[in-house]
C-alpha positions, 0 to 999 in steps of 0.5 A, spaced: 170 616 905 165 617 902 161 612 897 157 615 892 151 610 890 151 610 882 144 606 881 140 610 875 134 614 878 128 613 875 125 618 870 121 623 873 113 623 868 110 630 869 103 630 871 098 631 865 092 635 868 085 635 863 083 641 861 076 640 865 079 639 871 084 644 870 079 649 870 076 647 876 081 648 880 082 655 877 075 657 878 075 654 885 082 657 887 078 664 884 072 663 888 076 661 894 081 667 893 076 672 892 072 670 899 079 671 902 080 679 899 072 680 902 073 678 909 080 681 910 080 687 904 072 690 905 067 686 910 067 692 914 062 690 919 057 695 918 056 693 910 057 686 913 054 680 909 052 678 916 049 684 918 051 688 923 055 682 926 063 686 927 066 679 929 070 677 922 071 685 922 075 685 929 078 677 927 082 680 921 083 687 924 091 686 925 092 684 918 087 688 915 092 694 917 099 690 916 096 688 908 095 696 907 087 697 908 084 702 910 078 701 916 077 707 920 
């Protein structure tokens, strides 16, 4: 036999986030997203932020092709 618990559940309360804090989260998330987009989609090694270093390009090379970014 199964026993069903009939104890009352506490009401959930919504999380209230102030506008100033939500703007900080939005800006931070946008900056991180743009950095990820640059390193996966734009960084070509020759025009890299890090000079003529190909390490970042080679690290994300397969992800670039998987996501549809051309690189050669």
